[in-house]
C-alpha positions as protocol buffer text, in pm:
chain_id: "A"
residue {
  index: 1
  type: MET
  ca { x: 8339 y: 11357 z: -176 }
}
residue {
  index: 2
  type: LYS
  ca { x: 8145 y: 11570 z: 57 }
}
residue {
  index: 3
  type: ARG
  ca { x: 7853 y: 11588 z: -179 }
}
residue {
  index: 4
  type: SER
  ca { x: 7830 y: 11212 z: -203 }
}
residue {
  index: 5
  type: SER
  ca { x: 7820 y: 11174 z: 170 }
}
residue {
  index: 6
  type: LEU
  ca { x: 7528 y: 11404 z: 188 }
}
residue {
  index: 7
  type: VAL
  ca { x: 7337 y: 11207 z: -72 }
}
residue {
  index: 8
  type: LEU
  ca { x: 7395 y: 10878 z: 110 }
}
residue {
  index: 9
  type: ALA
  ca { x: 7282 y: 11030 z: 438 }
}
residue {
  index: 10
  type: ALA
  ca { x: 6961 y: 11153 z: 272 }
}
residue {
  index: 11
  type: LEU
  ca { x: 6887 y: 10816 z: 125 }
}
residue {
  index: 12
  type: ALA
  ca { x: 6939 y: 10650 z: 461 }
}
residue {
  index: 13
  type: ALA
  ca { x: 6697 y: 10885 z: 627 }
}
residue {
  index: 14
  type: VAL
  ca { x: 6432 y: 10820 z: 361 }
}
residue {
  index: 15
  type: GLY
  ca { x: 6474 y: 10441 z: 406 }
}
residue {
  index: 16
  type: ALA
  ca { x: 6437 y: 10465 z: 779 }
}
residue {
  index: 17
  type: LEU
  ca { x: 6118 y: 10664 z: 741 }
}
residue {
  index: 18
  type: LEU
  ca { x: 5971 y: 10413 z: 502 }
}
residue {
  index: 19
  type: LEU
  ca { x: 6049 y: 10126 z: 732 }
}
residue {
  index: 20
  type: SER
  ca { x: 5891 y: 10303 z: 1025 }
}
residue {
  index: 21
  type: THR
  ca { x: 5574 y: 10376 z: 826 }
}
residue {
  index: 22
  type: ALA
  ca { x: 5541 y: 10015 z: 701 }
}
residue {
  index: 23
  type: GLY
  ca { x: 5580 y: 9871 z: 1052 }
}
residue {
  index: 24
  type: ALA
  ca { x: 5318 y: 10101 z: 1190 }
}
residue {
  index: 25
  type: SER
  ca { x: 5077 y: 10007 z: 915 }
}
residue {
  index: 26
  type: PHE
  ca { x: 5135 y: 9633 z: 977 }
}
residue {
  index: 27
  type: ALA
  ca { x: 5082 y: 9669 z: 1348 }
}
residue {
  index: 28
  type: ALA
  ca { x: 4762 y: 9866 z: 1288 }
}
residue {
  index: 29
  type: SER
  ca { x: 4635 y: 9607 z: 1050 }
}
residue {
  index: 30
  type: ARG
  ca { x: 4696 y: 9327 z: 1307 }
}
residue {
  index: 31
  type: THR
  ca { x: 4534 y: 9525 z: 1584 }
}
residue {
  index: 32
  type: HIS
  ca { x: 4205 y: 9588 z: 1392 }
}
residue {
  index: 33
  type: GLN
  ca { x: 4165 y: 9240 z: 1235 }
}
residue {
  index: 34
  type: VAL
  ca { x: 3820 y: 9085 z: 1342 }
}
residue {
  index: 35
  type: PRO
  ca { x: 3734 y: 8719 z: 1269 }
}
residue {
  index: 36
  type: SER
  ca { x: 3417 y: 8670 z: 1064 }
}
residue {
  index: 37
  type: LYS
  ca { x: 3138 y: 8426 z: 1158 }
}
residue {
  index: 38
  type: GLY
  ca { x: 3015 y: 8173 z: 892 }
}
residue {
  index: 39
  type: THR
  ca { x: 2645 y: 8105 z: 813 }
}
residue {
  index: 40
  type: ALA
  ca { x: 2498 y: 7789 z: 984 }
}
residue {
  index: 41
  type: HIS
  ca { x: 2354 y: 7542 z: 729 }
}
residue {
  index: 42
  type: LYS
  ca { x: 2073 y: 7289 z: 803 }
}
residue {
  index: 43
  type: LYS
  ca { x: 2125 y: 6912 z: 735 }
}
residue {
  index: 44
  type: PRO
  ca { x: 1974 y: 6833 z: 396 }
}
residue {
  index: 45
  type: LYS
  ca { x: 1668 y: 6602 z: 388 }
}
residue {
  index: 46
  type: ARG
  ca { x: 1702 y: 6247 z: 254 }
}
residue {
  index: 47
  type: GLY
  ca { x: 1563 y: 6204 z: -94 }
}
residue {
  index: 48
  type: PRO
  ca { x: 1326 y: 5924 z: -208 }
}
residue {
  index: 49
  type: ARG
  ca { x: 1462 y: 5569 z: -254 }
}
residue {
  index: 50
  type: GLY
  ca { x: 1577 y: 5502 z: -606 }
}
residue {
  index: 51
  type: PRO
  ca { x: 1462 y: 5200 z: -814 }
}
residue {
  index: 52
  type: GLN
  ca { x: 1617 y: 4859 z: -749 }
}
residue {
  index: 53
  type: GLY
  ca { x: 1920 y: 4793 z: -955 }
}
residue {
  index: 54
  type: PRO
  ca { x: 1962 y: 4489 z: -1184 }
}
residue {
  index: 55
  type: THR
  ca { x: 2040 y: 4149 z: -1030 }
}
residue {
  index: 56
  type: GLY
  ca { x: 2405 y: 4077 z: -1015 }
}
residue {
  index: 57
  type: PRO
  ca { x: 2565 y: 3761 z: -1160 }
}
residue {
  index: 58
  type: GLU
  ca { x: 2523 y: 3434 z: -964 }
}
residue {
  index: 59
  type: GLY
  ca { x: 2811 y: 3359 z: -737 }
}
residue {
  index: 60
  type: LYS
  ca { x: 3018 y: 3044 z: -744 }
}
residue {
  index: 61
  type: VAL
  ca { x: 2888 y: 2735 z: -565 }
}
residue {
  index: 62
  type: GLY
  ca { x: 3044 y: 2705 z: -225 }
}
residue {
  index: 63
  type: ALA
  ca { x: 3211 y: 2398 z: -85 }
}
residue {
  index: 64
  type: ASN
  ca { x: 2976 y: 2115 z: 20 }
}
residue {
  index: 65
  type: GLY
  ca { x: 2924 y: 2133 z: 393 }
}
residue {
  index: 66
  type: LYS
  ca { x: 2806 y: 1863 z: 633 }
}
residue {
  index: 67
  type: ASP
  ca { x: 2443 y: 1751 z: 613 }
}
residue {
  index: 68
  type: GLY
  ca { x: 2225 y: 1904 z: 879 }
}
residue {
  index: 69
  type: ALA
  ca { x: 2011 y: 1706 z: 1121 }
}
residue {
  index: 70
  type: GLN
  ca { x: 1689 y: 1559 z: 980 }
}
residue {
  index: 71
  type: GLY
  ca { x: 1388 y: 1773 z: 1049 }
}
residue {
  index: 72
  type: LYS
  ca { x: 1065 y: 1656 z: 1210 }
}
residue {
  index: 73
  type: GLU
  ca { x: 808 y: 1483 z: 994 }
}
residue {
  index: 74
  type: GLY
  ca { x: 547 y: 1724 z: 867 }
}
residue {
  index: 75
  type: PRO
  ca { x: 171 y: 1674 z: 893 }
}
residue {
  index: 76
  type: ARG
  ca { x: 2 y: 1434 z: 650 }
}
residue {
  index: 77
  type: GLY
  ca { x: -136 y: 1602 z: 342 }
}
residue {
  index: 78
  type: LYS
  ca { x: -486 y: 1560 z: 207 }
}
residue {
  index: 79
  type: ASP
  ca { x: -568 y: 1247 z: 9 }
}
residue {
  index: 80
  type: GLY
  ca { x: -545 y: 1297 z: -362 }
}
residue {
  index: 81
  type: ALA
  ca { x: -820 y: 1225 z: -610 }
}
residue {
  index: 82
  type: GLN
  ca { x: -883 y: 860 z: -691 }
}
residue {
  index: 83
  type: GLY
  ca { x: -705 y: 748 z: -1004 }
}
residue {
  index: 84
  type: LYS
  ca { x: -862 y: 577 z: -1301 }
}
residue {
  index: 85
  type: GLU
  ca { x: -928 y: 205 z: -1280 }
}
residue {
  index: 86
  type: GLY
  ca { x: -643 y: 7 z: -1430 }
}
residue {
  index: 87
  type: PRO
  ca { x: -680 y: -263 z: -1694 }
}
residue {
  index: 88
  type: GLU
  ca { x: -798 y: -606 z: -1585 }
}
residue {
  index: 89
  type: GLY
  ca { x: -514 y: -843 z: -1507 }
}
residue {
  index: 90
  type: LYS
  ca { x: -455 y: -1182 z: -1658 }
}
residue {
  index: 91
  type: GLN
  ca { x: -644 y: -1477 z: -1516 }
}
residue {
  index: 92
  type: GLY
  ca { x: -447 y: -1657 z: -1249 }
}
residue {
  index: 93
  type: PRO
  ca { x: -378 y: -2031 z: -1240 }
}
residue {
  index: 94
  type: SER
  ca { x: -661 y: -2267 z: -1141 }
}
residue {
  index: 95
  type: GLY
  ca { x: -689 y: -2367 z: -775 }
}
residue {
  index: 96
  type: ILE
  ca { x: -792 y: -2722 z: -873 }
}
residue {
  index: 97
  type: VAL
  ca { x: -530 y: -2979 z: -774 }
}
residue {
  index: 98
  type: SER
  ca { x: -697 y: -3298 z: -899 }
}
residue {
  index: 99
  type: VAL
  ca { x: -1021 y: -3440 z: -1044 }
}
residue {
  index: 100
  type: THR
  ca { x: -1124 y: -3802 z: -978 }
}
residue {
  index: 101
  type: ASN
  ca { x: -1424 y: -4008 z: -1095 }
}
residue {
  index: 102
  type: LEU
  ca { x: -1560 y: -4279 z: -862 }
}
residue {
  index: 103
  type: ASN
  ca { x: -1772 y: -4580 z: -961 }
}
residue {
  index: 104
  type: LEU
  ca { x: -2065 y: -4631 z: -722 }
}
residue {
  index: 105
  type: SER
  ca { x: -2235 y: -4908 z: -923 }
}
residue {
  index: 106
  type: THR
  ca { x: -2077 y: -5190 z: -720 }
}
residue {
  index: 107
  type: ALA
  ca { x: -2286 y: -5105 z: -412 }
}
residue {
  index: 108
  type: THR
  ca { x: -2599 y: -5307 z: -492 }
}
residue {
  index: 109
  type: ASP
  ca { x: -2714 y: -5418 z: -146 }
}
residue {
  index: 110
  type: SER
  ca { x: -2897 y: -5199 z: 104 }
}
residue {
  index: 111
  type: THR
  ca { x: -2727 y: -5078 z: 422 }
}
residue {
  index: 112
  type: GLU
  ca { x: -2880 y: -4995 z: 758 }
}
residue {
  index: 113
  type: GLY
  ca { x: -2563 y: -4856 z: 915 }
}
residue {
  index: 114
  type: LEU
  ca { x: -2365 y: -4559 z: 774 }
}
residue {
  index: 115
  type: ALA
  ca { x: -2127 y: -4689 z: 505 }
}
residue {
  index: 116
  type: PHE
  ca { x: -1956 y: -4572 z: 184 }
}
residue {
  index: 117
  type: LEU
  ca { x: -2112 y: -4676 z: -148 }
}
residue {
  index: 118
  type: GLY
  ca { x: -1874 y: -4808 z: -415 }
}
residue {
  index: 119
  type: GLU
  ca { x: -1530 y: -4651 z: -469 }
}
residue {
  index: 120
  type: THR
  ca { x: -1377 y: -4384 z: -245 }
}
residue {
  index: 121
  type: ARG
  ca { x: -1081 y: -4145 z: -266 }
}
residue {
  index: 122
  type: THR
  ca { x: -818 y: -4085 z: 3 }
}
residue {
  index: 123
  type: VAL
  ca { x: -703 y: -3722 z: 9 }
}
residue {
  index: 124
  type: ALA
  ca { x: -415 y: -3565 z: 206 }
}
residue {
  index: 125
  type: PHE
  ca { x: -568 y: -3247 z: 348 }
}
residue {
  index: 126
  type: GLY
  ca { x: -359 y: -2944 z: 431 }
}
residue {
  index: 127
  type: ALA
  ca { x: -467 y: -2628 z: 613 }
}
residue {
  index: 128
  type: ARG
  ca { x: -619 y: -2485 z: 291 }
}
residue {
  index: 129
  type: THR
  ca { x: -739 y: -2799 z: 111 }
}
residue {
  index: 130
  type: VAL
  ca { x: -1098 y: -2809 z: -19 }
}
residue {
  index: 131
  type: ALA
  ca { x: -1269 y: -3112 z: -179 }
}
residue {
  index: 132
  type: THR
  ca { x: -1607 y: -3100 z: -352 }
}
residue {
  index: 133
  type: VAL
  ca { x: -1795 y: -3423 z: -425 }
}
residue {
  index: 134
  type: THR
  ca { x: -2098 y: -3465 z: -654 }
}
residue {
  index: 135
  type: ALA
  ca { x: -2259 y: -3814 z: -655 }
}
residue {
  index: 136
  type: SER
  ca { x: -2555 y: -3964 z: -845 }
}
residue {
  index: 137
  type: ILE
  ca { x: -2698 y: -4317 z: -819 }
}
residue {
  index: 138
  type: GLY
  ca { x: -3019 y: -4497 z: -914 }
}
residue {
  index: 139
  type: PHE
  ca { x: -3250 y: -4627 z: -640 }
}
residue {
  index: 140
  type: GLY
  ca { x: -3502 y: -4909 z: -690 }
}
residue {
  index: 141
  type: SER
  ca { x: -3718 y: -5163 z: -506 }
}
residue {
  index: 142
  type: LYS
  ca { x: -3667 y: -5539 z: -499 }
}
residue {
  index: 143
  type: ASP
  ca { x: -4037 y: -5614 z: -458 }
}
residue {
  index: 144
  type: GLY
  ca { x: -4201 y: -5315 z: -621 }
}
residue {
  index: 145
  type: LYS
  ca { x: -4301 y: -5173 z: -283 }
}
residue {
  index: 146
  type: LYS
  ca { x: -4203 y: -4835 z: -132 }
}
residue {
  index: 147
  type: PHE
  ca { x: -3838 y: -4804 z: -26 }
}
residue {
  index: 148
  type: ARG
  ca { x: -3646 y: -4545 z: 174 }
}
residue {
  index: 149
  type: SER
  ca { x: -3281 y: -4436 z: 195 }
}
residue {
  index: 150
  type: HIS
  ca { x: -3046 y: -4161 z: 318 }
}
residue {
  index: 151
  type: PHE
  ca { x: -2793 y: -4071 z: 48 }
}
residue {
  index: 152
  type: ALA
  ca { x: -2501 y: -3843 z: 152 }
}
residue {
  index: 153
  type: ILE
  ca { x: -2151 y: -3706 z: 92 }
}
residue {
  index: 154
  type: CYS
  ca { x: -1914 y: -3823 z: 366 }
}
residue {
  index: 155
  type: TYR
  ca { x: -1554 y: -3811 z: 483 }
}
residue {
  index: 156
  type: GLN
  ca { x: -1364 y: -4026 z: 730 }
}
residue {
  index: 157
  type: PRO
  ca { x: -1030 y: -3950 z: 893 }
}
residue {
  index: 158
  type: VAL
  ca { x: -809 y: -4256 z: 850 }
}
residue {
  index: 159
  type: GLY
  ca { x: -874 y: -4471 z: 1155 }
}
residue {
  index: 160
  type: GLY
  ca { x: -1173 y: -4255 z: 1264 }
}
residue {
  index: 161
  type: LEU
  ca { x: -1550 y: -4240 z: 1216 }
}
residue {
  index: 162
  type: ILE
  ca { x: -1748 y: -4149 z: 905 }
}
residue {
  index: 163
  type: GLU
  ca { x: -1890 y: -3795 z: 906 }
}
residue {
  index: 164
  type: ILE
  ca { x: -2180 y: -3667 z: 693 }
}
residue {
  index: 165
  type: VAL
  ca { x: -2146 y: -3340 z: 496 }
}
residue {
  index: 166
  type: ASP
  ca { x: -2472 y: -3313 z: 293 }
}
residue {
  index: 167
  type: ILE
  ca { x: -2766 y: -3551 z: 254 }
}
residue {
  index: 168
  type: VAL
  ca { x: -3085 y: -3629 z: 55 }
}
residue {
  index: 169
  type: GLN
  ca { x: -3361 y: -3871 z: 164 }
}
residue {
  index: 170
  type: PRO
  ca { x: -3516 y: -4059 z: -130 }
}
residue {
  index: 171
  type: GLU
  ca { x: -3840 y: -4246 z: -55 }
}
residue {
  index: 172
  type: PHE
  ca { x: -4042 y: -4381 z: -349 }
}
residue {
  index: 173
  type: ALA
  ca { x: -4274 y: -4660 z: -460 }
}
residue {
  index: 174
  type: VAL
  ca { x: -4144 y: -4793 z: -792 }
}
residue {
  index: 175
  type: ALA
  ca { x: -4210 y: -5104 z: -990 }
}
residue {
  index: 176
  type: GLU
  ca { x: -3962 y: -5389 z: -964 }
}
residue {
  index: 177
  type: GLY
  ca { x: -3672 y: -5330 z: -1203 }
}
residue {
  index: 178
  type: GLU
  ca { x: -3726 y: -4952 z: -1221 }
}
residue {
  index: 179
  type: PHE
  ca { x: -3481 y: -4695 z: -1077 }
}
residue {
  index: 180
  type: VAL
  ca { x: -3502 y: -4332 z: -971 }
}
residue {
  index: 181
  type: THR
  ca { x: -3173 y: -4136 z: -991 }
}
residue {
  index: 182
  type: GLN
  ca { x: -3083 y: -3922 z: -691 }
}
residue {
  index: 183
  type: THR
  ca { x: -2798 y: -3666 z: -676 }
}
residue {
  index: 184
  type: VAL
  ca { x: -2621 y: -3509 z: -378 }
}
residue {
  index: 185
  type: SER
  ca { x: -2318 y: -3279 z: -355 }
}
residue {
  index: 186
  type: GLY
  ca { x: -2110 y: -3129 z: -76 }
}
residue {
  index: 187
  type: ALA
  ca { x: -1787 y: -2943 z: 3 }
}
residue {
  index: 188
  type: ILE
  ca { x: -1539 y: -3089 z: 249 }
}
residue {
  index: 189
  type: GLN
  ca { x: -1319 y: -2818 z: 398 }
}
residue {
  index: 190
  type: ALA
  ca { x: -1175 y: -2665 z: 716 }
}
residue {
  index: 191
  type: LEU
  ca { x: -1035 y: -3002 z: 829 }
}
residue {
  index: 192
  type: LYS
  ca { x: -724 y: -3046 z: 1037 }
}
residue {
  index: 193
  type: PRO
  ca { x: -428 y: -3157 z: 824 }
}
residue {
  index: 194
  type: GLY
  ca { x: -423 y: -3533 z: 767 }
}
residue {
  index: 195
  type: ASP
  ca { x: -544 y: -3813 z: 539 }
}
residue {
  index: 196
  type: TYR
  ca { x: -920 y: -3849 z: 481 }
}
residue {
  index: 197
  type: VAL
  ca { x: -1134 y: -4100 z: 289 }
}
residue {
  index: 198
  type: ILE
  ca { x: -1407 y: -3918 z: 95 }
}
residue {
  index: 199
  type: GLY
  ca { x: -1697 y: -4032 z: -124 }
}
residue {
  index: 200
  type: ALA
  ca { x: -2072 y: -4108 z: -128 }
}
residue {
  index: 201
  type: CYS
  ca { x: -2240 y: -4295 z: 155 }
}
residue {
  index: 202
  type: ALA
  ca { x: -2581 y: -4422 z: 267 }
}
residue {
  index: 203
  type: TYR
  ca { x: -2760 y: -4536 z: 582 }
}
residue {
  index: 204
  type: GLY
  ca { x: -3109 y: -4616 z: 717 }
}
residue {
  index: 205
  type: GLU
  ca { x: -3216 y: -4798 z: 402 }
}
residue {
  index: 206
  type: SER
  ca { x: -3514 y: -5034 z: 395 }
}
residue {
  index: 207
  type: ALA
  ca { x: -3439 y: -5399 z: 325 }
}
residue {
  index: 208
  type: ASN
  ca { x: -3601 y: -5382 z: -21 }
}
residue {
  index: 209
  type: THR
  ca { x: -3374 y: -5095 z: -138 }
}
residue {
  index: 210
  type: VAL
  ca { x: -3163 y: -5171 z: -442 }
}
residue {
  index: 211
  type: HIS
  ca { x: -2879 y: -4954 z: -591 }
}
residue {
  index: 212
  type: GLY
  ca { x: -2838 y: -4916 z: -964 }
}
residue {
  index: 213
  type: VAL
  ca { x: -2575 y: -4741 z: -1176 }
}
residue {
  index: 214
  type: GLY
  ca { x: -2395 y: -4456 z: -1003 }
}
residue {
  index: 215
  type: TYR
  ca { x: -2091 y: -4230 z: -1027 }
}
residue {
  index: 216
  type: ALA
  ca { x: -1924 y: -3953 z: -827 }
}
residue {
  index: 217
  type: THR
  ca { x: -1677 y: -3675 z: -917 }
}
residue {
  index: 218
  type: VAL
  ca { x: -1420 y: -3551 z: -665 }
}
residue {
  index: 219
  type: LEU
  ca { x: -1248 y: -3212 z: -717 }
}
residue {
  index: 220
  type: VAL
  ca { x: -959 y: -3129 z: -484 }
}
residue {
  index: 221
  type: GLY
  ca { x: -819 y: -2776 z: -469 }
}
residue {
  index: 222
  type: GLU
  ca { x: -653 y: -2521 z: -247 }
}
residue {
  index: 223
  type: GLY
  ca { x: -894 y: -2269 z: -97 }
}
residue {
  index: 224
  type: PRO
  ca { x: -873 y: -1956 z: 120 }
}
residue {
  index: 225
  type: LEU
  ca { x: -969 y: -2131 z: 445 }
}
residue {
  index: 226
  type: GLU
  ca { x: -717 y: -2217 z: 712 }
}
residue {
  index: 227
  type: VAL
  ca { x: -763 y: -2425 z: 1027 }
}
residue {
  index: 228
  type: THR
  ca { x: -567 y: -2329 z: 1339 }
}
């Protein structure tokens, strides 16, 4: 028993020594520990821009919003080149309203004052009405001596005076029984709306003047003229 006690005491002394040595070493290591400084690094430079990537898929159409306010009208552009001429159109309807033939052969006697010869035509004129008259009649002499006349195209507003449009002045010496045909024409237009008598007329004829066979043609149409 005594021997065992000695052994235990020795072991205890050895343990105490070891603990004392380990604590001293730990304390020494903590006392001499020095922090280390790291190396400072510069900020890296930015590299070149890479190529553009592929276009992504088209997105869905958004909801229809309200229409914005209308913008200001832009400046007028330059005139374009002239186009090719188109095909000719169809002929339009005729502007002739009526055609009338008048017999002038009944006017055999001479007239000093202005008067119509033979038949006449009464026409209702509107703002755009046009009438053209062409008249021909034979002139002769009762005694074979020189005669004179004034042969004209005339119109007369109903209830008004006769007006001359165009005139010829035949003056001949012809043998008794012979005739010389004279022709006159004129356009009656730009009249105020109303009814007008139109035809051939004569005045200032010598007493020996004689009228032979004669006719007149009256064409009535609608023209571009307008009376205000």
